[in-house]
DRENDOLUM-646911 format. One record per residue (C-alpha): x, y, z; residue in three letters; chain. Coordinates in steps of 0.001 Angstrom, whole numbers, always signed. Example, Ala and Ser with C-alpha at 12.3 -4.5 7.8 and 13.67 -1.06 7.14 Angstrom:
! DRENDOLUM-646911
<px: +12300 | py: -4500 | pz: +7800 | type: ALA | mol: A>
<px: +13670 | py: -1060 | pz: +7140 | type: SER | mol: A>
This chain:
! DRENDOLUM-646911
<px: -87839 | py: +85164 | pz: +137027 | type: MET | mol: A>
<px: -85304 | py: +85491 | pz: +139614 | type: ARG | mol: A>
<px: -81874 | py: +84324 | pz: +139175 | type: MET | mol: A>
<px: -80384 | py: +82309 | pz: +141849 | type: GLY | mol: A>
<px: -77167 | py: +82797 | pz: +143634 | type: TRP | mol: A>
<px: -75641 | py: +79685 | pz: +141873 | type: ILE | mol: A>
<px: -76586 | py: +81029 | pz: +138364 | type: GLU | mol: A>
<px: -75038 | py: +84365 | pz: +139187 | type: LYS | mol: A>
<px: -71804 | py: +82620 | pz: +140227 | type: ILE | mol: A>
<px: -71838 | py: +80532 | pz: +136966 | type: GLU | mol: A>
<px: -72434 | py: +83764 | pz: +134763 | type: ARG | mol: A>
<px: -69557 | py: +85437 | pz: +136488 | type: GLY | mol: A>
<px: -67388 | py: +82376 | pz: +136011 | type: ALA | mol: A>
<px: -68203 | py: +82509 | pz: +132374 | type: ARG | mol: A>
<px: -67466 | py: +86210 | pz: +131847 | type: VAL | mol: A>
<px: -64130 | py: +85643 | pz: +133741 | type: LEU | mol: A>
<px: -63363 | py: +82589 | pz: +131385 | type: LEU | mol: A>
<px: -64280 | py: +84608 | pz: +128249 | type: TRP | mol: A>
<px: -62004 | py: +87486 | pz: +129363 | type: LEU | mol: A>
<px: -59157 | py: +85123 | pz: +129936 | type: ALA | mol: A>
<px: -59703 | py: +83522 | pz: +126566 | type: LEU | mol: A>
<px: -59832 | py: +86747 | pz: +124907 | type: ALA | mol: A>
<px: -56856 | py: +87821 | pz: +126688 | type: ALA | mol: A>
<px: -54830 | py: +84961 | pz: +125778 | type: ALA | mol: A>
<px: -55814 | py: +85123 | pz: +121888 | type: VAL | mol: A>
<px: -54503 | py: +88647 | pz: +121754 | type: VAL | mol: A>
<px: -51338 | py: +88432 | pz: +123985 | type: ILE | mol: A>
<px: -49920 | py: +85116 | pz: +122688 | type: VAL | mol: A>
<px: -49694 | py: +86173 | pz: +119125 | type: PRO | mol: A>
<px: -48281 | py: +89614 | pz: +120215 | type: VAL | mol: A>
<px: -45527 | py: +87928 | pz: +122292 | type: GLU | mol: A>
<px: -44803 | py: +85520 | pz: +119707 | type: TYR | mol: A>
<px: -44347 | py: +88205 | pz: +116876 | type: VAL | mol: A>
<px: -42390 | py: +90261 | pz: +119392 | type: SER | mol: A>
<px: -40145 | py: +87418 | pz: +120140 | type: HIS | mol: A>
<px: -39530 | py: +86631 | pz: +116467 | type: LYS | mol: A>
<px: -38849 | py: +90252 | pz: +115787 | type: ARG | mol: A>
<px: -36130 | py: +90020 | pz: +118506 | type: ASP | mol: A>
<px: -34730 | py: +86635 | pz: +117183 | type: GLU | mol: A>
<px: -34653 | py: +88234 | pz: +113625 | type: THR | mol: A>
<px: -33019 | py: +91318 | pz: +115025 | type: ARG | mol: A>
<px: -30369 | py: +89094 | pz: +116794 | type: ALA | mol: A>
<px: -29559 | py: +87070 | pz: +113740 | type: GLU | mol: A>
<px: -29045 | py: +90263 | pz: +111722 | type: GLU | mol: A>
<px: -26824 | py: +91482 | pz: +114351 | type: ASP | mol: A>
<px: -24820 | py: +88244 | pz: +114235 | type: LEU | mol: A>
<px: -24621 | py: +88429 | pz: +110293 | type: ARG | mol: A>
<px: -23448 | py: +91846 | pz: +110607 | type: ASP | mol: A>
<px: -20626 | py: +90831 | pz: +113247 | type: ALA | mol: A>
<px: -19587 | py: +88039 | pz: +110948 | type: VAL | mol: A>
<px: -19269 | py: +90206 | pz: +107822 | type: LYS | mol: A>
<px: -17400 | py: +92904 | pz: +109726 | type: LYS | mol: A>
<px: -15035 | py: +90320 | pz: +111246 | type: ALA | mol: A>
<px: -14362 | py: +88509 | pz: +107599 | type: GLU | mol: A>
<px: -13706 | py: +91952 | pz: +106159 | type: ALA | mol: A>
<px: -11260 | py: +92771 | pz: +108957 | type: LYS | mol: A>
<px: -9494 | py: +89260 | pz: +108378 | type: ALA | mol: A>
<px: -9312 | py: +89866 | pz: +104709 | type: ASP | mol: A>
<px: -7791 | py: +93401 | pz: +105433 | type: ASP | mol: A>
<px: -5155 | py: +92070 | pz: +107842 | type: LEU | mol: A>
<px: -4603 | py: +89157 | pz: +105141 | type: GLU | mol: A>
<px: -4027 | py: +91829 | pz: +102329 | type: LYS | mol: A>
<px: -1681 | py: +93955 | pz: +104664 | type: ALA | mol: A>
<px: +424 | py: +91043 | pz: +105209 | type: LYS | mol: A>
<px: +890 | py: +90202 | pz: +101713 | type: THR | mol: A>
<px: +1127 | py: +93593 | pz: +100251 | type: THR | mol: A>
<px: +3802 | py: +95169 | pz: +102800 | type: LYS | mol: A>
<px: +6584 | py: +92550 | pz: +103543 | type: PRO | mol: A>
<px: +9191 | py: +93718 | pz: +105917 | type: ARG | mol: A>
<px: +12547 | py: +94804 | pz: +104783 | type: ILE | mol: A>
<px: +15652 | py: +93712 | pz: +106834 | type: ALA | mol: A>
<px: +17737 | py: +96531 | pz: +108080 | type: LEU | mol: A>
<px: +20713 | py: +94317 | pz: +107192 | type: ALA | mol: A>
<px: +19711 | py: +94216 | pz: +103558 | type: SER | mol: A>
<px: +19859 | py: +98096 | pz: +103155 | type: LEU | mol: A>
<px: +23619 | py: +98173 | pz: +102443 | type: GLY | mol: A>
<px: +25308 | py: +101516 | pz: +102791 | type: THR | mol: A>
<px: +23187 | py: +104328 | pz: +104695 | type: PHE | mol: A>
<px: +24031 | py: +107647 | pz: +106317 | type: LEU | mol: A>
<px: +22843 | py: +108273 | pz: +109971 | type: SER | mol: A>
<px: +22940 | py: +111247 | pz: +112251 | type: GLY | mol: A>
<px: +21455 | py: +112693 | pz: +115251 | type: ILE | mol: A>
<px: +19471 | py: +115976 | pz: +115611 | type: ASN | mol: A>
<px: +19954 | py: +117057 | pz: +119113 | type: TYR | mol: A>
<px: +17351 | py: +120023 | pz: +118970 | type: THR | mol: A>
<px: +14657 | py: +117679 | pz: +117574 | type: LYS | mol: A>
<px: +15852 | py: +114804 | pz: +119582 | type: ALA | mol: A>
<px: +15576 | py: +112590 | pz: +116396 | type: GLN | mol: A>
<px: +17890 | py: +110182 | pz: +114841 | type: GLY | mol: A>
<px: +18038 | py: +110355 | pz: +111178 | type: ASN | mol: A>
<px: +18492 | py: +107384 | pz: +108807 | type: LEU | mol: A>
<px: +19152 | py: +108184 | pz: +105041 | type: PHE | mol: A>
<px: +19749 | py: +105791 | pz: +102311 | type: PHE | mol: A>
<px: +18551 | py: +104813 | pz: +98462 | type: THR | mol: A>
<px: +16803 | py: +101682 | pz: +97552 | type: ASN | mol: A>
<px: +18632 | py: +100382 | pz: +94777 | type: VAL | mol: A>
<px: +16682 | py: +97370 | pz: +94275 | type: SER | mol: A>
<px: +13232 | py: +96256 | pz: +92850 | type: MET | mol: A>
<px: +12027 | py: +95035 | pz: +96224 | type: ARG | mol: A>
<px: +9171 | py: +97031 | pz: +98109 | type: SER | mol: A>
<px: +7939 | py: +96824 | pz: +101610 | type: GLY | mol: A>
<px: +8256 | py: +98468 | pz: +105108 | type: VAL | mol: A>
<px: +11223 | py: +99028 | pz: +107178 | type: LEU | mol: A>
<px: +10917 | py: +99501 | pz: +110947 | type: CYS | mol: A>
<px: +13901 | py: +100376 | pz: +113125 | type: VAL | mol: A>
<px: +14763 | py: +101842 | pz: +116427 | type: ILE | mol: A>
<px: +17673 | py: +104309 | pz: +116965 | type: GLY | mol: A>
<px: +20088 | py: +103678 | pz: +119873 | type: VAL | mol: A>
<px: +22314 | py: +106504 | pz: +120921 | type: ALA | mol: A>
<px: +25241 | py: +105347 | pz: +122874 | type: GLN | mol: A>
<px: +27543 | py: +107934 | pz: +124901 | type: ASN | mol: A>
<px: +31173 | py: +106812 | pz: +124438 | type: PRO | mol: A>
<px: +32350 | py: +107843 | pz: +127696 | type: GLU | mol: A>
<px: +29741 | py: +106633 | pz: +130008 | type: SER | mol: A>
<px: +28464 | py: +103776 | pz: +127604 | type: LYS | mol: A>
<px: +24955 | py: +104735 | pz: +128714 | type: GLU | mol: A>
<px: +22164 | py: +104377 | pz: +125912 | type: THR | mol: A>
<px: +18776 | py: +105725 | pz: +124948 | type: ALA | mol: A>
<px: +16244 | py: +104129 | pz: +122401 | type: GLU | mol: A>
<px: +13958 | py: +105794 | pz: +120264 | type: SER | mol: A>
<px: +10404 | py: +105057 | pz: +119541 | type: LEU | mol: A>
<px: +9930 | py: +102791 | pz: +116431 | type: ALA | mol: A>
<px: +9914 | py: +104408 | pz: +113204 | type: ALA | mol: A>
<px: +8534 | py: +102868 | pz: +110150 | type: CYS | mol: A>
<px: +8798 | py: +103721 | pz: +106566 | type: GLN | mol: A>
<px: +7403 | py: +102207 | pz: +103434 | type: GLU | mol: A>
<px: +9901 | py: +101501 | pz: +100685 | type: LEU | mol: A>
<px: +9100 | py: +101600 | pz: +96672 | type: THR | mol: A>
<px: +11277 | py: +99989 | pz: +94326 | type: PRO | mol: A>
<px: +14397 | py: +102072 | pz: +93389 | type: TYR | mol: A>
<px: +13339 | py: +104802 | pz: +95901 | type: ALA | mol: A>
<px: +16118 | py: +107532 | pz: +96277 | type: SER | mol: A>
<px: +16787 | py: +109920 | pz: +99322 | type: ALA | mol: A>
<px: +14510 | py: +107542 | pz: +101686 | type: VAL | mol: A>
<px: +14487 | py: +109224 | pz: +105110 | type: HIS | mol: A>
<px: +13528 | py: +107491 | pz: +108437 | type: VAL | mol: A>
<px: +13216 | py: +109772 | pz: +111461 | type: ALA | mol: A>
<px: +13398 | py: +108079 | pz: +114775 | type: ALA | mol: A>
<px: +12023 | py: +110140 | pz: +117541 | type: GLU | mol: A>
<px: +13841 | py: +110032 | pz: +121121 | type: PHE | mol: A>
<px: +12410 | py: +111287 | pz: +124284 | type: GLY | mol: A>
<px: +14051 | py: +114728 | pz: +124612 | type: ALA | mol: A>
<px: +15203 | py: +114230 | pz: +128521 | type: SER | mol: A>
<px: +16359 | py: +110726 | pz: +127453 | type: ASP | mol: A>
<px: +18702 | py: +112167 | pz: +124852 | type: LEU | mol: A>
<px: +19676 | py: +115055 | pz: +126887 | type: THR | mol: A>
<px: +20661 | py: +112896 | pz: +129808 | type: ASN | mol: A>
<px: +22352 | py: +110122 | pz: +127885 | type: THR | mol: A>
<px: +24464 | py: +112903 | pz: +125537 | type: CYS | mol: A>
<px: +24870 | py: +115873 | pz: +127734 | type: PRO | mol: A>
<px: +27904 | py: +117140 | pz: +125389 | type: LYS | mol: A>
<px: +25887 | py: +115974 | pz: +122360 | type: SER | mol: A>
<px: +28572 | py: +113367 | pz: +121543 | type: ASN | mol: A>
<px: +26430 | py: +110291 | pz: +121161 | type: CYS | mol: A>
<px: +27244 | py: +107404 | pz: +118540 | type: LEU | mol: A>
<px: +23791 | py: +106645 | pz: +116748 | type: LEU | mol: A>
<px: +23304 | py: +102864 | pz: +115477 | type: THR | mol: A>
<px: +19995 | py: +101305 | pz: +114286 | type: PHE | mol: A>
<px: +18433 | py: +98017 | pz: +115180 | type: ARG | mol: A>
<px: +15363 | py: +96398 | pz: +113658 | type: GLU | mol: A>
<px: +11962 | py: +96730 | pz: +115563 | type: ALA | mol: A>
<px: +10054 | py: +93825 | pz: +114633 | type: PRO | mol: A>
<px: +7213 | py: +94129 | pz: +116879 | type: GLU | mol: A>
<px: +6408 | py: +97563 | pz: +115588 | type: ALA | mol: A>
<px: +3325 | py: +98050 | pz: +113258 | type: LYS | mol: A>
<px: +3888 | py: +99764 | pz: +110003 | type: PRO | mol: A>
């Protein structure tokens, strides 16, 4: 029995159809599982990011509540001086109260003759209740202090640094 050319085309078409169906039966579930795995991974990443953000927000909230700012004006009497060799403004005081927190200051050195000023970097110090001999060291740029005070005769004052991070 001989097959005609129409039967050969029909058999070839059936083979191609079966191959296409077999590929679809294998590929579609594999792609579905892969897509689901990617979705699950993305959801886990999102959950992790949310947890990290919440933890960071909690840390910031704790930092705000545990370390209030102390105003420079509330210190009362203090000693100050400039160490020209270290280019450092020094502030010494005693916390004679129950309050605690963070004090952030900027040192301002002014030449009394030329009225030129140089400012230090912000310096922060944590205060505990009834702390004695508290020292805050505000660092100046060495050339700034040398240029402003060539005769080492500057007056040192301090101001609050509200934008400084403790």
